[in-house]
C-alpha positions as CSV (number, residue, x, y, z in Angstrom):
1,M,-46.9,-3.0,6.9
2,A,-43.2,-4.2,7.9
3,K,-42.4,-7.6,6.7
4,A,-41.8,-10.6,9.1
5,G,-38.6,-10.8,10.9
6,P,-36.3,-13.6,11.1
7,H,-35.6,-13.0,14.7
8,D,-37.4,-14.7,17.6
9,P,-38.1,-13.0,20.5
10,A,-38.2,-16.4,22.7
11,D,-34.7,-16.5,21.7
12,A,-33.6,-13.7,24.4
13,A,-30.2,-15.3,25.5
14,G,-27.1,-12.7,24.8
15,L,-29.6,-10.1,23.5
16,F,-28.2,-6.4,24.7
17,L,-31.2,-3.7,25.3
18,C,-30.0,-0.2,24.0
19,G,-32.1,2.9,24.9
20,M,-33.8,5.2,24.7
21,N,-33.1,8.1,22.1
22,I,-32.0,8.0,18.5
23,C,-31.6,10.8,15.9
24,V,-29.9,11.5,12.6
25,D,-26.7,13.4,13.3
26,A,-25.1,15.6,10.7
27,R,-21.6,15.7,10.8
28,V,-19.9,18.8,9.9
29,D,-16.1,19.1,9.4
30,L,-14.8,22.4,10.7
31,A,-11.7,22.2,9.2
32,D,-13.2,22.6,6.2
33,P,-13.3,26.5,5.2
34,A,-16.4,26.5,3.7
35,N,-18.2,25.3,6.7
36,I,-16.8,27.7,9.3
37,G,-17.1,30.4,6.4
38,A,-20.7,29.9,6.0
39,L,-21.4,30.6,9.6
40,M,-19.0,33.6,9.9
41,A,-20.2,35.2,6.6
42,E,-23.3,36.3,8.3
43,P,-23.8,40.0,10.1
44,T,-23.3,39.9,13.6
45,T,-26.8,39.9,14.8
46,T,-27.9,36.5,13.2
47,P,-27.9,33.6,15.0
48,A,-25.9,31.7,12.3
49,R,-23.2,34.1,13.2
50,A,-23.9,33.6,17.2
51,L,-23.1,29.8,16.5
52,G,-20.1,30.4,14.3
53,E,-18.7,32.6,16.9
54,E,-19.3,29.9,20.0
55,L,-18.1,27.2,18.1
56,L,-14.5,28.8,17.3
57,S,-14.9,29.8,21.2
58,R,-14.6,26.4,22.0
59,V,-12.3,25.4,19.1
60,A,-9.7,28.1,21.0
61,R,-10.7,26.4,24.5
62,G,-10.3,22.6,23.4
63,V,-13.8,22.2,24.7
64,G,-16.3,20.0,23.2
65,G,-19.6,18.5,24.8
66,E,-23.4,19.6,24.0
67,I,-25.1,22.5,23.7
68,R,-28.6,23.4,23.2
69,F,-29.1,26.7,21.1
70,D,-32.3,28.4,20.6
71,W,-32.4,28.4,16.7
72,A,-35.7,26.4,15.7
73,E,-34.6,27.2,12.3
74,G,-31.2,26.1,12.1
75,P,-31.4,22.6,10.7
76,H,-33.0,24.5,7.9
77,W,-30.9,27.4,7.5
78,L,-27.7,25.1,8.0
79,R,-28.7,21.9,5.5
80,P,-28.3,23.7,2.4
81,R,-25.2,26.1,3.5
82,L,-23.0,23.4,5.2
83,R,-21.0,20.4,3.6
84,A,-22.5,17.4,6.3
85,R,-22.7,13.8,6.3
86,P,-25.3,11.8,7.8
87,A,-24.7,9.5,10.7
88,L,-26.7,7.5,13.2
89,G,-26.8,9.4,16.8
90,G,-27.9,8.6,20.2
91,T,-25.9,6.6,22.7
92,G,-28.4,3.4,22.9
93,P,-28.3,3.5,19.5
94,Q,-24.3,3.9,18.8
95,A,-23.7,1.4,21.3
96,A,-26.2,-1.1,19.6
97,A,-24.2,-0.6,16.1
98,V,-20.9,-1.1,17.9
99,L,-22.2,-4.1,19.5
100,A,-23.8,-5.5,16.3
101,K,-20.0,-5.2,14.7
102,L,-18.7,-6.9,16.8
103,G,-21.2,-9.9,16.3
104,A,-23.8,-9.5,19.4
105,R,-27.1,-8.9,19.0
106,A,-28.9,-5.5,20.4
107,V,-32.5,-4.4,20.2
108,I,-33.4,-0.3,20.3
109,P,-36.8,1.3,21.1
110,L,-37.6,3.4,17.9
111,E,-40.9,5.3,17.6
112,D,-39.0,7.8,14.6
113,R,-39.4,4.9,12.0
114,T,-38.8,7.9,9.2
115,A,-36.9,7.4,5.9
116,P,-33.8,9.2,6.8
117,M,-33.4,7.5,10.2
118,L,-34.2,3.6,9.1
119,A,-31.2,4.8,6.3
120,E,-29.1,5.5,9.2
121,I,-29.8,2.3,11.3
122,P,-26.8,-0.5,9.8
123,P,-27.6,-4.2,9.5
124,G,-27.3,-6.2,12.7
125,V,-29.3,-3.6,15.1
126,L,-32.8,-4.7,15.8
127,I,-36.4,-3.4,16.1
128,A,-39.5,-4.6,18.1
129,E,-42.2,-4.8,15.6
130,G,-45.4,-6.2,16.9
131,E,-44.1,-9.5,18.8
132,G,-41.2,-10.0,17.1
133,L,-37.6,-8.4,16.0
134,V,-37.0,-7.0,12.4
135,Q,-33.9,-5.1,11.1
136,A,-34.3,-1.5,9.8
137,A,-34.6,-2.7,6.1
138,D,-37.7,-4.3,6.8
139,I,-39.9,-1.6,8.4
140,V,-42.0,0.6,5.7
141,P,-41.2,4.2,6.5
142,S,-44.0,6.5,8.3
143,K,-44.4,10.2,9.4
144,E,-42.1,13.0,8.7
145,P,-38.5,13.5,9.1
146,V,-37.4,15.2,12.2
147,P,-34.4,17.6,12.1
148,E,-31.2,16.3,12.5
149,I,-28.9,17.3,15.1
150,Y,-25.4,18.9,14.0
151,I,-22.4,17.7,15.2
152,F,-19.2,19.8,14.6
153,E,-16.0,18.0,14.7
154,Y,-12.1,19.3,14.9
155,T,-8.9,17.8,15.1
156,A,-5.6,18.9,16.6
157,G,-3.4,20.2,14.2
158,R,-5.9,21.0,11.4
159,P,-6.8,25.0,11.6
160,V,-10.4,25.9,12.2
161,A,-10.4,29.9,10.4
162,D,-7.4,31.1,12.2
163,I,-7.5,29.0,15.5
164,V,-5.2,25.6,15.4
165,P,-6.6,23.6,18.0
166,R,-4.4,21.5,20.7
167,R,-7.1,18.9,21.1
168,S,-9.8,16.9,18.9
169,S,-13.1,16.8,19.8
170,R,-16.8,17.7,18.6
171,I,-19.3,19.9,19.8
172,I,-22.9,18.8,19.9
173,V,-25.9,21.7,18.8
174,R,-29.3,20.6,19.4
175,F,-31.8,23.1,18.3
176,S,-34.8,21.0,19.5
177,D,-35.5,18.8,21.9
178,R,-36.4,15.4,20.5
179,G,-36.8,13.5,23.6
180,I,-36.6,9.8,24.1
181,Q,-37.9,7.1,22.4
182,R,-41.7,6.1,23.6
183,D,-42.1,2.5,21.6
184,P,-44.9,0.6,22.9
185,A,-43.7,-2.4,21.0
186,F,-39.6,-2.6,22.5
187,E,-41.0,-1.8,26.1
188,A,-43.7,-4.5,25.9
189,L,-41.1,-7.3,24.5
190,S,-38.3,-6.0,26.3
191,L,-40.4,-7.8,29.3
192,R,-39.9,-11.1,27.8
193,L,-36.2,-10.4,26.8
194,A,-35.1,-9.2,30.0
195,P,-34.8,-12.7,31.7
196,R,-32.1,-13.9,29.6
197,A,-30.5,-10.5,27.9
198,A,-26.6,-10.1,28.2
199,A,-27.0,-6.5,29.5
200,A,-29.2,-3.2,29.2
201,L,-28.0,0.5,28.4
202,V,-30.4,3.5,29.1
203,S,-29.6,7.0,28.5
204,G,-30.7,9.9,26.4
205,F,-32.7,12.6,29.2
206,N,-30.6,15.2,27.9
207,D,-32.5,15.2,24.6
208,E,-35.5,16.3,26.6
209,A,-36.6,19.5,27.8
210,A,-35.7,20.8,31.1
211,Q,-39.1,20.3,32.4
212,T,-39.7,17.2,30.9
213,V,-36.4,15.2,32.4
214,G,-38.3,14.1,35.4
215,A,-41.1,12.5,33.5
216,A,-39.1,10.9,31.0
217,S,-36.8,9.5,33.4
218,R,-39.3,8.0,35.9
219,H,-41.0,6.4,32.8
220,V,-37.7,4.6,31.8
221,F,-36.8,4.1,35.2
222,A,-40.5,2.5,36.1
223,L,-39.3,0.1,32.8
224,T,-36.0,-0.5,33.9
225,R,-37.2,-1.8,37.7
226,T,-39.3,-4.5,35.7
227,W,-35.9,-5.7,33.9
228,K,-34.2,-5.5,37.4
229,A,-36.6,-7.8,39.0
230,A,-37.0,-10.1,36.1
231,G,-33.4,-10.8,36.8
232,L,-31.5,-8.8,34.8
233,E,-28.3,-8.6,36.4
234,T,-26.4,-5.5,34.5
235,I,-28.6,-2.3,33.7
236,H,-26.1,0.5,32.6
237,F,-27.0,4.3,32.6
238,E,-25.0,6.6,30.6
239,L,-25.4,10.1,32.1
240,A,-24.5,12.6,29.0
241,G,-24.9,16.2,29.2
242,Y,-27.5,18.1,30.7
243,V,-28.9,21.6,30.0
244,S,-29.5,22.5,33.8
245,Q,-27.7,21.2,37.1
246,A,-31.4,20.8,38.3
247,A,-32.5,18.6,35.4
248,L,-29.2,16.5,36.2
249,G,-30.1,15.9,39.7
250,E,-33.4,14.7,38.9
251,A,-32.5,11.9,36.2
252,L,-29.9,10.9,39.3
253,A,-32.2,10.8,41.6
254,N,-34.9,8.9,39.8
255,A,-32.3,6.3,39.0
256,A,-31.6,5.3,42.4
257,G,-32.5,2.1,42.9
258,A,-33.5,1.4,39.2
259,V,-30.1,0.8,37.7
260,T,-27.1,-1.4,38.5
261,S,-24.3,1.0,36.6
262,L,-23.5,4.2,36.2
263,G,-21.1,6.0,33.5
264,M,-19.7,9.1,32.3
265,S,-17.0,11.2,30.6
266,H,-14.7,13.0,33.4
267,S,-16.1,16.0,31.7
268,E,-19.4,15.3,33.4
269,L,-18.2,14.0,36.2
270,L,-16.6,17.2,36.8
271,G,-19.7,18.8,36.2
272,I,-21.4,17.3,38.9
273,E,-18.3,17.5,41.4
274,P,-15.8,20.1,40.2
275,S,-12.8,18.9,42.3
276,A,-13.0,15.4,41.2
277,E,-9.6,15.4,39.0
278,H,-8.9,12.1,40.7
279,P,-12.3,10.8,40.1
280,M,-12.4,8.0,42.9
281,A,-14.0,10.3,46.1
282,A,-16.7,11.3,43.4
283,M,-17.4,8.0,42.3
284,L,-17.4,6.5,45.6
285,A,-20.3,9.2,46.7
286,L,-22.6,8.5,43.4
287,G,-22.2,4.9,44.3
288,D,-23.4,4.9,47.7
289,R,-25.8,7.6,47.1
290,L,-27.6,5.8,44.2
291,G,-27.2,2.0,45.6
292,L,-25.2,0.9,42.6
293,E,-22.5,-1.6,42.0
294,R,-20.5,0.1,39.7
295,V,-19.9,3.7,38.5
296,C,-17.6,4.2,35.5
297,V,-15.5,7.4,34.2
298,H,-14.0,7.4,31.1
299,A,-11.1,10.2,29.8
300,D,-9.4,10.9,26.9
301,T,-5.9,9.0,28.5
302,W,-7.6,6.9,31.2
303,A,-11.1,4.8,32.2
304,A,-11.5,3.7,35.7
305,S,-14.5,2.2,37.7
306,I,-15.2,1.6,41.1
307,T,-17.2,-1.8,41.9
308,T,-18.5,-4.2,44.1
309,G,-18.0,-7.0,42.0
310,D,-14.8,-8.7,40.4
311,P,-12.7,-6.4,40.0
312,E,-10.7,-8.6,37.5
313,I,-13.5,-8.4,35.4
314,E,-14.1,-5.1,35.6
315,L,-10.4,-4.1,34.7
316,R,-11.0,-6.4,31.1
317,A,-14.1,-4.5,30.7
318,L,-12.6,-1.1,31.0
319,M,-9.6,-2.5,28.6
320,A,-12.4,-4.0,26.3
321,G,-13.8,-0.4,25.9
322,C,-10.8,1.3,25.2
323,A,-9.7,-1.1,22.8
324,V,-12.8,-0.4,21.1
325,A,-13.5,3.3,21.5
326,S,-9.4,3.5,20.5
327,A,-10.0,1.7,17.3
328,R,-13.1,3.4,16.2
329,A,-11.2,7.0,16.9
330,A,-8.4,5.5,14.4
331,T,-10.6,4.5,11.9
332,G,-13.5,6.8,12.1
333,A,-16.1,3.9,12.0
334,P,-17.1,0.7,14.6
335,V,-14.7,-2.2,13.4
336,A,-15.1,-5.9,13.7
337,E,-11.8,-6.5,14.9
338,P,-10.8,-3.8,17.1
339,R,-6.8,-3.3,17.0
340,V,-4.6,-0.5,18.8
341,D,-3.2,2.3,16.1
342,P,0.8,2.0,16.2
343,A,0.5,5.9,16.5
344,A,-1.6,5.6,19.6
345,H,0.2,6.2,22.9
346,F,-0.4,5.2,26.3
347,D,0.1,7.8,29.3
348,P,1.0,6.8,32.8
349,L,-1.9,6.7,35.1
350,P,-2.7,9.7,37.3
351,F,-3.7,7.7,40.4
352,V,-3.1,4.6,42.4
353,S,-5.0,1.1,40.9
354,P,-6.3,-0.7,42.5
355,V,-7.5,0.5,45.8
356,R,-10.1,-1.4,48.2
357,T,-12.2,1.0,50.0
358,G,-15.0,-0.8,52.2
359,R,-17.0,-2.5,49.5
360,W,-15.5,-0.9,46.5
361,T,-12.7,-1.5,44.5
362,F,-11.1,1.0,42.2
363,V,-9.6,0.2,39.1
364,A,-8.2,2.0,36.2
365,C,-6.1,1.3,33.0
366,A,-4.5,3.6,30.4
367,A,-6.6,4.0,27.3
368,P,-4.8,4.2,23.7
369,Y,-4.8,8.3,23.0
370,L,-4.6,9.5,19.5
371,E,-3.1,12.9,18.9
372,A,-5.1,13.3,15.3
373,P,-7.9,10.7,15.5
374,A,-10.1,10.2,12.4
375,T,-13.3,10.8,14.6
376,T,-14.2,12.0,18.1
377,L,-17.6,10.9,17.4
378,G,-19.3,8.2,19.1
379,L,-15.9,6.9,20.9
380,G,-17.6,7.3,24.7
381,D,-20.6,4.9,23.0
382,S,-18.1,2.8,21.7
383,F,-16.6,2.2,25.1
384,T,-19.6,1.8,26.9
385,A,-20.4,-0.6,24.4
386,G,-17.3,-2.4,24.5
387,S,-17.5,-3.0,28.6
388,L,-21.1,-4.2,28.4
389,L,-20.0,-7.1,26.1
390,V,-17.2,-8.1,28.8
391,L,-20.4,-7.5,31.8
392,G,-22.7,-9.5,29.9
393,R,-20.2,-12.0,29.2
394,G,-22.5,-14.9,31.7
395,A,-25.3,-14.0,29.5
396,L,-23.4,-14.2,26.2
397,A,-22.1,-17.8,27.3
398,E,-25.7,-19.0,27.9
399,V,-25.8,-18.7,23.9
400,R,-22.3,-20.6,22.7
């Protein structure tokens, strides 16, 4: 039984709700010859060799992203052979960890209360237990560990086998479909927290099998509708990558009317609309189609939003998100006081900003870009956390 937590759920003002998936990541440096070597030393007919070849192909093309690799025994095979470091994974929990580091309070749903998972949740990230909120250290572990997700990282200029990457990125490899966290304690408590919460973030349907994305997204968006009806003003859906266009379309369709804000990387937007090198038209189409107040896109060297709200606040949100993400890229971890690294550079925006069109304003800012970051892991989640910190400022002001 968990120890009683110090956090009173009645004190909900300024709290961020961050779900809905979580995992333990195994971070692998592909520039370490032992790591790619272990895969490429296997016979050509083995799944290990096939994975190695897929990774090298992506490194050569400068492609990161997420893939579902059909090899159920993958984590068991990789664990003793690769040099990996455990880390917290999942958009909601990563954003919650960043918010906690910045001094805000965030609560996550947690069904997977195993020892490896609890060990990766940092202090300050809250978990629903009964009718209260506790930290990971207050929870007694249960259940058997769930296989980790592997994150293969590579850095511009550092050789991977005989390939010298031109771009830094990471390749997320899932060997199973973990699904969203269905945490009854979080869901029940969130109904009490929502009226005075600062903002909410939901994501994680990419962790579902293609055939369960619809049911999972209907479940989560039914919950967000109750938050919205209770008065929560900012409910953000961060898209991520999906196993199929049909799964992506189903998640987006179910989000209509259930969230106020949608976010994604530029590559994810291009997956929806391949012609969206200039993102504004595609963003406008999504905003109108889903009845949103905001659509946000983040890229390597810029971030952009369309908003029906105050464009100056939106621009500050973009700039805050870029600063938080850049600081993480420079240090390799969330930081309490984000600063732009002197090695970062700002490229000119590839489009005009601001632009007023109908009920929308398009705004954009340059993002500080590092050629050789300490990590590319969690940068989108850090960007989202920094943006939500500004967007939730009204609710946060009630606490101060």
